[in-house]
LUMSEDREN-718943 format. One record per atom (N, C-alpha, C): residue in three letters; atom name; x, y, z; residue number from 1. Coordinates in steps of 0.001 Angstrom, whole numbers. Each point is the difference from the previous one (the first is absolute). Example, Ala and Ser with C-alpha at 12.3 -4.5 7.8 and 13.67 -1.06 7.14 Angstrom:
<atoms>
  residuo  atomo        X        Y        Z  num
      ALA      N    13190    -5690     7800    1
      ALA     CA     -890     1190        0    1
      ALA      C      900     1200        0    1
      SER      N     -350     1050     -720    2
      SER     CA      820     1190       60    2
      SER      C     -770     1090      730    2
</atoms>
This chain:
<atoms>
  residuo  atomo        X        Y        Z  num
      MET      N    92192   112421   114974    1
      MET     CA    -1813     1090     -263    1
      MET      C      114      815    -1057    1
      PHE      N     1622     -114    -1008    2
      PHE     CA       -6      752    -1456    2
      PHE      C     -340    -1263     -460    2
      ASN      N      414    -1327      141    3
      ASN     CA     -540     -965    -1118    3
      ASN      C    -1359      -77      241    3
      LYS      N     -692        6     1309    4
      LYS     CA    -1616     -332     -392    4
      LYS      C     -766     1175     -416    4
      ILE      N      309     1089     -299    5
      ILE     CA     -342     1127     -699    5
      ILE      C      619     -496     -965    5
      LEU      N     1211     -259     -383    6
      LEU     CA      193       89    -1659    6
      LEU      C     -726    -1388     -574    6
      ARG      N     -534     -953      579    7
      ARG     CA     -584    -1349     -143    7
      ARG      C    -1666     -220     -166    7
      GLU      N     -541     1308      916    8
      GLU     CA    -1192     -211       90    8
      GLU      C     -692     1473     -170    8
      ASN      N      494     1628     -191    9
      ASN     CA     -634      784       31    9
      ASN      C     -756      142    -1434    9
      ASN      N    -1417      469     -478   10
      ASN     CA      222      332     -986   10
      ASN      C      535      744     -736   10
      ILE      N      269     1320     1157   11
      ILE     CA      690     1168    -1115   11
      ILE      C      634       -8     -390   11
      VAL      N     1207    -1141      670   12
      VAL     CA     1153       57     -291   12
      VAL      C       46    -1155    -1121   12
      ALA      N    -1070     -987     -402   13
      ALA     CA     -556     -501     -933   13
      ALA      C        3      500    -1633   13
      GLY      N     -789     1456      409   14
      GLY     CA     -173      844     -553   14
      GLY      C     1463      836     -702   14
      ILE      N     1026      -59      989   15
      ILE     CA      832      940     -311   15
      ILE      C     1197    -1302     -914   15
      LEU      N     -223     -886      289   16
      LEU     CA      914    -1426     -271   16
      LEU      C     -307     -443    -1404   16
      THR      N    -1598      472     -456   17
      THR     CA     -241      260    -1288   17
      THR      C      414      329     -944   17
      ILE      N      279     1302       98   18
      ILE     CA      119      641     -798   18
      ILE      C     2107     -224       34   18
      ILE      N      726     -341      998   19
      ILE     CA     1125      -59     -122   19
      ILE      C       62    -1144     -605   19
      ARG      N     -540    -1161      -53   20
      ARG     CA      611    -1332     -926   20
      ARG      C     -739      632    -1391   20
      ILE      N    -1084      746     -318   21
      ILE     CA     -281      259    -1427   21
      ILE      C     1542      648     -767   21
      TYR      N      361     1278     1080   22
      TYR     CA      883      537     -615   22
      TYR      C     1192    -1052     -395   22
      LEU      N      509     -834     1091   23
      LEU     CA     1205     -902     -456   23
      LEU      C     -439     -771     -895   23
      GLY      N    -1016     -488       18   24
      GLY     CA    -1095     -954    -1194   24
      GLY      C      123      571    -1098   24
      TRP      N     -147     1055     -156   25
      TRP     CA      274      765    -1280   25
      TRP      C     1495     -169     -276   25
      HIS      N      668      662      207   26
      HIS     CA     1241     -664       -9   26
      HIS      C      684    -1052     -658   26
      TRP      N      123     -922     1000   27
      TRP     CA       68    -1304     -668   27
      TRP      C     -777     -451    -1184   27
      LEU      N    -1238      355     -101   28
      LEU     CA    -1060     -283    -1324   28
      LEU      C     1031      995     -867   28
      THR      N       87     1041     -382   29
      THR     CA      625      485     -542   29
      THR      C     1053      -94     -664   29
      ALA      N     1195     -239      846   30
      ALA     CA     1511     -678     -380   30
      ALA      C     -240    -1303     -549   30
      GLY      N     -538    -1033      378   31
      GLY     CA     -610    -1480     -808   31
      GLY      C     -207     -287    -1408   31
      TRP      N    -1359     1474      180   32
      TRP     CA     -583        8    -1472   32
      TRP      C      997      368     -921   32
      GLY      N      904     1001      679   33
      GLY     CA      793     1025    -1151   33
      GLY      C     1008    -1582     -332   33
      LYS      N      607     -699      853   34
      LYS     CA      647    -1119     -591   34
      LYS      C     -605     -883     -901   34
      LEU      N    -1235     -186      792   35
      LEU     CA     -697    -1150     -730   35
      LEU      C      -22       99    -1820   35
      MET      N     -594     1874     -297   36
      MET     CA     -559      508    -1139   36
      MET      C     1637      -70    -1213   36
      ASN      N      759      287     1109   37
      ASN     CA     1237      813     -847   37
      ASN      C      727    -1090      113   37
      GLY      N      -25     -906      499   38
      GLY     CA     1528    -1271      -78   38
      GLY      C      773      463     1447   38
      PHE      N      667    -1171      222   39
      PHE     CA      573      139     1371   39
      PHE      C     1389    -1039       19   39
      ASP      N     1235      739     -264   40
      ASP     CA      895    -1130      605   40
      ASP      C     1094      540     1024   40
      ALA      N     -309     -650      834   41
      ALA     CA      576      243     1260   41
      ALA      C     1788     -570     -207   41
      SER      N      695      -84    -1079   42
      SER     CA     1025     -892      118   42
      SER      C     1521     1347       27   42
      GLY      N     -587      763     -590   43
      GLY     CA      767     1453      102   43
      GLY      C      528       86     1932   43
      PHE      N    -1588      675      310   44
      PHE     CA       35     -306     1614   44
      PHE      C      644    -1098     1065   44
      LEU      N     -104     -903     -911   45
      LEU     CA      459    -1313     1224   45
      LEU      C     1699      299     -402   45
      ALA      N       67      263     -807   46
      ALA     CA     1574      242     -912   46
      ALA      C      717      995     1243   46
      ASN      N     -633     1149     -130   47
      ASN     CA      271      954      635   47
      ASN      C      183       77     1568   47
      ALA      N     -483     -842      470   48
      ALA     CA     -499     -276     1458   48
      ALA      C     1083     -911      627   48
      ILE      N      496     -938     -930   49
      ILE     CA     1456     -882      -25   49
      ILE      C      938      999     -193   49
      ALA      N      145      318     -951   50
      ALA     CA     1096     1136      148   50
      ALA      C      577     1018      412   50
      ASN      N    -1326      739     1120   51
      ASN     CA      106     1194      733   51
      ASN      C     -872     -254     1244   51
      PRO      N      571    -1280      626   52
      PRO     CA    -1243     -349      993   52
      PRO      C      123     1465     1555   52
      VAL      N    -1071     -510      661   53
      VAL     CA      -43      815     1236   53
      VAL      C     1343      -92      591   53
      THR      N      378      904      617   54
      THR     CA     1138     -620     1134   54
      THR      C      -67      979     1225   54
      GLY      N      469     -718     1063   55
      GLY     CA      152      887     1408   55
      GLY      C     1670      142      -16   55
      GLY      N      502     1014      -26   56
      GLY     CA     1113      338      -10   56
      GLY      C      666     -741    -1366   56
      GLU      N     1130     -867      568   57
      GLU     CA      437     -922    -1240   57
      GLU      C     -552    -1528      151   57
      GLU      N     -778     -203      280   58
      GLU     CA     -746    -1686     -113   58
      GLU      C    -1201      485     -148   58
      LEU      N     -413    -1034     -827   59
      LEU     CA    -1318      -99     -789   59
      LEU      C     -974      152     1442   59
      ALA      N    -1361      503     -603   60
      ALA     CA     -588      277     1253   60
      ALA      C    -1436    -1363        6   60
      TYR      N       29     -452    -1203   61
      TYR     CA    -1185    -1039      -28   61
      TYR      C      570     -776     -672   61
      PRO      N     1365    -1006      288   62
      PRO     CA      691     -894     -508   62
      PRO      C     -772    -1354     -977   62
      LEU      N    -1059     -653      758   63
      LEU     CA     -781    -1107     -593   63
      LEU      C    -1189      814     -453   63
      TYR      N     -189     1374     -283   64
      TYR     CA    -1067      170    -1305   64
      TYR      C      534     -274     -838   64
      VAL      N     1654      709       95   65
      VAL     CA      561      267    -1239   65
      VAL      C      840    -1507     -579   65
      LYS      N     -447    -1202     1075   66
      LYS     CA      361     -664    -1186   66
      LYS      C    -1462     -830     -140   66
      PHE      N     -939      410      708   67
      PHE     CA    -1170     -736     -884   67
      PHE      C       58     1287    -1538   67
      ILE      N      329      953      156   68
      ILE     CA     -427      890    -1708   68
      ILE      C      757    -1351     -793   68
      GLU      N     1034        0      575   69
      GLU     CA     1451     -458     -970   69
      GLU      C      -78    -1383     -438   69
      THR      N     -824    -1136     1073   70
      THR     CA     -225    -1062     -589   70
      THR      C    -1234     -171     -511   70
      PHE      N     -710      611      227   71
      PHE     CA    -1793     -280      165   71
      PHE      C     -562      713    -1197   71
      ALA      N      131     1133      961   72
      ALA     CA    -1100     1258     -716   72
      ALA      C      469      119    -1782   72
      LEU      N     1209      319      201   73
      LEU     CA      879      534    -1578   73
      LEU      C     -177     -691    -1197   73
      PRO      N      320    -1623      641   74
      PRO     CA     -337    -1353     -903   74
      PRO      C    -1038     -339     -644   74
      ASN      N    -1386      429     1488   75
      ASN     CA     -784     -178     -438   75
      ASN      C    -1137     1420     -743   75
      ALA      N      836      960     -299   76
      ALA     CA     -916     1094     -346   76
      ALA      C     -600     -409     -454   76
      GLU      N     -657     -411     -965   77
      GLU     CA    -1343     -490     -350   77
      GLU      C    -1340       89      640   77
      ILE      N      153     -638     1258   78
      ILE     CA     -456      128     1275   78
      ILE      C     -291      806      521   78
      ILE      N     1347      660       71   79
      ILE     CA     -496     1475     1226   79
      ILE      C    -1141      988    -1058   79
      ASN      N      377     -360    -1563   80
      ASN     CA     -527     1408     -941   80
      ASN      C    -1830     -379      -13   80
      PHE      N     -147    -1258     1210   81
      PHE     CA    -1369     -510     -653   81
      PHE      C     -981      586     1238   81
      LEU      N     1075     -353     1031   82
      LEU     CA     -221     -117     1960   82
      LEU      C     -332     1555      454   82
      ILE      N     1059      788     -766   83
      ILE     CA       59     1897      791   83
      ILE      C    -1295      277     -649   83
      PRO      N     -576      138    -1748   84
      PRO     CA    -1031      951     -258   84
      PRO      C    -1008     -650      307   84
      TRP      N     -261    -1394      375   85
      TRP     CA    -1599     -659      295   85
      TRP      C     -137      640     1633   85
      GLY      N     1483     -354      176   86
      GLY     CA       13      -73     2226   86
      GLY      C     -191     1731      -37   86
      GLU      N       71      980     -541   87
      GLU     CA     -330      939      271   87
      GLU      C    -1055      784     -540   87
      PHE      N     -826     -344    -1125   88
      PHE     CA    -1219       16     -666   88
      PHE      C    -1219     -651     1501   88
      LEU      N      759    -1380     -115   89
      LEU     CA     -757     -702     1294   89
      LEU      C     -839      337     1115   89
      VAL      N     1620      257      767   90
      VAL     CA      190     1483     1201   90
      VAL      C    -1174      457      -67   90
      GLY      N      596     1231    -1266   91
      GLY     CA    -1201     1158      -22   91
      GLY      C    -1299      -39      343   91
      LEU      N     -464    -1138     -842   92
      LEU     CA    -1246     -408     -427   92
      LEU      C     -868     -141     1474   92
      GLY      N      836     -818      842   93
      GLY     CA     -536     -566     1473   93
      GLY      C     -294     1200      658   93
      LEU      N     1421      683      105   94
      LEU     CA       22     1488      625   94
      LEU      C    -1446      795      477   94
      ILE      N      109      136    -1939   95
      ILE     CA    -1441      644     -764   95
      ILE      C    -1569     -590      492   95
      LEU      N      572     -950     -346   96
      LEU     CA    -1671     -816      104   96
      LEU      C        1     -240     2008   96
      GLY      N      890      122      236   97
      GLY     CA      128     -629     1564   97
      GLY      C     -528    -1648      235   97
      CYS      N      619     -369     -960   98
      CYS     CA      -78    -1306     -547   98
      CYS      C     1157    -1019     1085   98
      LEU      N      309     -870     1170   99
      LEU     CA      894     -372       91   99
      LEU      C     1100      771      366   99
      THR      N     -283      614      601  100
      THR     CA      390     1847      360  100
      THR      C      940     -366      679  100
      THR      N      407     -462     1055  101
      THR     CA     1221     -607      818  101
      THR      C      831     -228     -988  101
      TYR      N     -560    -1514     -435  102
      TYR     CA      998     -363    -1100  102
      TYR      C      703      490     -837  102
      ALA      N     -856      863     -792  103
      ALA     CA      724     1125     -886  103
      ALA      C      981      805      547  103
      ALA      N     -542      586     1167  104
      ALA     CA     1115      778      738  104
      ALA      C     1593     -436       -3  104
      PHE      N     -485    -1424      753  105
      PHE     CA     1227     -984      123  105
      PHE      C     1158      113    -1388  105
      PHE      N     -832     -666     -704  106
      PHE     CA      492     -142    -1163  106
      PHE      C     1035      851    -1038  106
      GLY      N    -1341     1336      468  107
      GLY     CA     1175     1234     -289  107
      GLY      C     1067      859      625  107
      MET      N     -150     -642     1598  108
      MET     CA     1220      617      838  108
      MET      C      910    -1436     -369  108
      VAL      N       33    -1047     -681  109
      VAL     CA     1174    -1174     -682  109
      VAL      C      468      832     -735  109
      MET      N     -656      467    -1325  110
      MET     CA      589      591    -1405  110
      MET      C     1180     1015      430  110
      ASN      N    -1007      882     1110  111
      ASN     CA      362     1478      259  111
      ASN      C     1618     -371      728  111
      PHE      N     -158    -1061      622  112
      PHE     CA     1425     -123      873  112
      PHE      C     1096     -780    -1144  112
      ALA      N     -960     -368    -1126  113
      ALA     CA     1069    -1021     -745  113
      ALA      C      754     1233     -884  113
      PHE      N     -496      723     -357  114
      PHE     CA      260     1715     -330  114
      PHE      C     1578      509     -124  114
      LEU      N    -1178      394     2132  115
      LEU     CA     1157      156      445  115
      LEU      C     1412     -476      261  115
      MET      N       43    -1235      409  116
      MET     CA     1246     -648      156  116
      MET      C      968      226    -1655  116
      ALA      N    -1043     -146    -1000  117
      ALA     CA      703      -89    -1236  117
      ALA      C      602     1810     -587  117
      GLY      N       12      618     1188  118
      GLY     CA      299     1440      198  118
      GLY      C     -920     1080     -764  118
      THR      N    -1132      189     -777  119
      THR     CA     -403      614      -32  119
      THR      C    -1151      678     1140  119
      ILE      N      199     1059      196  120
      ILE     CA     -972      902     1210  120
      ILE      C    -1266      738     -262  120
      SER      N      -84      642    -1347  121
      SER     CA    -1354      389     -557  121
      SER      C    -1061      283     1323  121
      SER      N    -1498     -735     -281  122
      SER     CA     -898      418     1022  122
      SER      C      249    -1408     1118  122
      ASN      N      659     -612     -128  123
      ASN     CA       58    -1628      665  123
      ASN      C     -180      441     1513  123
      PRO      N      608      546      549  124
      PRO     CA     -235      263     1542  124
      PRO      C    -1208      765      417  124
      TRP      N     -335      861     -944  125
      TRP     CA    -1089      601      108  125
      TRP      C    -1550    -1043      460  125
      ASP      N     -110     -715    -1503  126
      ASP     CA     -831    -1131     -297  126
      ASP      C       80    -1029     1280  126
      ILE      N     1221     -359      568  127
      ILE     CA     -175     -855     1132  127
      ILE      C     -479      568     1054  127
      LEU      N      234      792      112  128
      LEU     CA     -460      841     1635  128
      LEU      C    -1581     -279     -248  128
      LEU      N     -543      445    -1379  129
      LEU     CA    -1609     -154        2  129
      LEU      C     -344    -1154      231  129
      ALA      N      495     -855     -794  130
      ALA     CA      157    -1639     -325  130
      ALA      C     -426     -698     1705  130
      ILE      N      995      440      709  131
      ILE     CA      434     -673     1845  131
      ILE      C    -1622      859      383  131
      PHE      N     -473      932     -194  132
      PHE     CA    -1060      192      443  132
      PHE      C    -1184     -454      -86  132
      ILE      N     -137     -415    -1612  133
      ILE     CA     -929     -615     -513  133
      ILE      C      -42    -1399      628  133
      ALA      N     1250     -508     -412  134
      ALA     CA      -98    -1337      781  134
      ALA      C     -139      -58     1336  134
      ALA      N      239     1019      507  135
      ALA     CA     -149     -295     1347  135
      ALA      C    -1506     -257     1153  135
      ALA      N    -1013     1177    -1491  136
      ALA     CA    -1029      -58      655  136
      ALA      C     -779    -1067     -770  136
      GLY      N      341     -932     -424  137
      GLY     CA     -673    -1357     -368  137
      GLY      C    -1027      235     -405  137
      PHE      N    -1122     -662      112  138
      PHE     CA    -1826      -68     -434  138
      PHE      C      -85     1775     -408  138
      ASN      N      191      308     1179  139
      ASN     CA      328     2010      374  139
      ASN      C     -209      329    -1628  139
      ALA      N     1358     -148     -421  140
      ALA     CA      504      760    -1381  140
      ALA      C    -1336     -430    -1093  140
      GLY      N     -353     -871      199  141
      GLY     CA     -989     -922    -1326  141
      GLY      C    -1319      404      296  141
      LYS      N     -453       33     1266  142
      LYS     CA    -1310      404       -2  142
      LYS      C    -1097      954     -593  142
      PHE      N      562     1097     -784  143
      PHE     CA     -498      720     -656  143
      PHE      C      603     -408    -1756  143
      GLY      N     -557    -1544     -343  144
      GLY     CA      335     -887    -1189  144
      GLY      C     -426    -1127      452  144
      LEU      N      911    -1021    -1601  145
      LEU     CA     -771    -1100     -140  145
      LEU      C      413     -798     1372  145
      ASP      N     1227      -63      994  146
      ASP     CA      192     -361      953  146
      ASP      C    -1502     -398     1098  146
      ARG      N     -966      818       34  147
      ARG     CA    -1207       36     1092  147
      ARG      C     -586    -1215    -1005  147
      PHE      N      161     -320    -1122  148
      PHE     CA     -792    -1403     -701  148
      PHE      C     1069    -1036      525  148
      VAL      N     1273      305     -729  149
      VAL     CA     1224     -950     -360  149
      VAL      C      143     -578     1079  149
      ILE      N      177      405     1221  150
      ILE     CA      647     -634     1380  150
      ILE      C    -1023     -713      437  150
      PRO      N    -1183      121      357  151
      PRO     CA     -800     -693      794  151
      PRO      C     -421    -1245    -1055  151
      ALA      N      -16      412    -1530  152
      ALA     CA     -608    -1137    -1047  152
      ALA      C     1490    -1124        3  152
      ILE      N     1085      356      288  153
      ILE     CA     1443     -746      378  153
      ILE      C     -119     -832     1078  153
      SER      N     -262      545     1045  154
      SER     CA     -221     -916     1435  154
      SER      C     -768     -872      431  154
      ASN      N    -1406      321     -819  155
      ASN     CA     -813     -923     -118  155
      ASN      C       -1    -1021     -415  155
      LYS      N      842     -316    -1279  156
      LYS     CA      643     -645     -650  156
      LYS      C      798     -920      648  156
      ILE      N      982      337      309  157
      ILE     CA      689     -654     1116  157
      ILE      C     -624     -761      930  157
      GLN      N     -472      897      867  158
      GLN     CA     -994     -518     1197  158
      GLN      C     -400    -1141     -427  158
      THR      N     -674      194    -1128  159
      THR     CA    -1156    -1350     -725  159
      THR      C      531    -1335     -525  159
      ALA      N     1480      470     -657  160
      ALA     CA     1043    -1097     -148  160
      ALA      C      699     -693     1553  160
      LYS      N       54      830     1063  161
      LYS     CA      757     -827     1663  161
      LYS      C    -1340     -336      125  161
      ASN      N     -948      312       44  162
      ASN     CA    -1293     -805      395  162
      ASN      C     -199    -1051     -550  162
      LYS      N       38     -715    -1614  163
      LYS     CA      -77     -368     -404  163
      LYS      C     1243    -1229      267  163
      ASP      N     1080      566       58  164
      ASP     CA      788     -707      323  164
      ASP      C      105    -1110     1289  164
      LYS      N     -717     1213     1176  165
      LYS     CA     -115    -1261     1365  165
      LYS      C    -1359     -958     -444  165
      ILE      N     -813      173     -929  166
      ILE     CA    -1475     -823       26  166
      ILE      C     1263    -1306     -510  166
      ALA      N       38     -225    -1242  167
      ALA     CA     1238     -701     -424  167
      ALA      C      603     -695      580  167
      ARG      N      533     -153      873  168
      ARG     CA     1051     -545     1132  168
      ARG      C     -188     -965      116  168
      PRO      N      154    -1603      211  169
      PRO     CA     -722     -840      778  169
      PRO      C     -494      196     1370  169
      LEU      N     -205     -172      694  170
      LEU     CA        5      134     1563  170
      LEU      C     1403    -1220      385  170
      SER      N       96      813      904  171
      SER     CA     1143    -1283      537  171
      SER      C     -257     -621     1292  171
      LYS      N      -47    -1601      -53  172
      LYS     CA     -213     -642     1080  172
      LYS      C      819     -282      736  172
      THR      N       56      157     1790  173
      THR     CA      258     -571      979  173
      THR      C     -327     -851      776  173
      THR      N      743     -673      102  174
      THR     CA      -71    -1494      927  174
      THR      C      645     -206     1098  174
</atoms>
């Protein structure tokens, strides 16, 4: 019942619009600041390796630490591009209500990455809000560009599927 209300109610869609604009502004300004002022994640990544999150004496996220050590830090230039643009585009998607569910999902991916690297900040709160946005699906972007974008994408996919069915030769059975 809660899921039905979350996904179909217009009042909830309005509340979700306010939440997604708030969360989107948070992401947009974080990304914009990094894009305009330059960004270098190498210090953050090195610190995540030097001071990993632990659960007692063991690493809490050993695979993530290994990922940072073997891929992220040696390829910091890629990370320096992905983080600011990812934050900016997630924010833009949430504010405009365009591909809202995807924006919320990728925002959660970044938040979890920051958490596993040892940054608390507003990440837990952002994750909680993003869960509601993602769970609401189309309703979260109902008062945004999703109202036009999602049906257009669905129509394109359906048209492509129909063309594929028409283009297939009929099989002969003897």
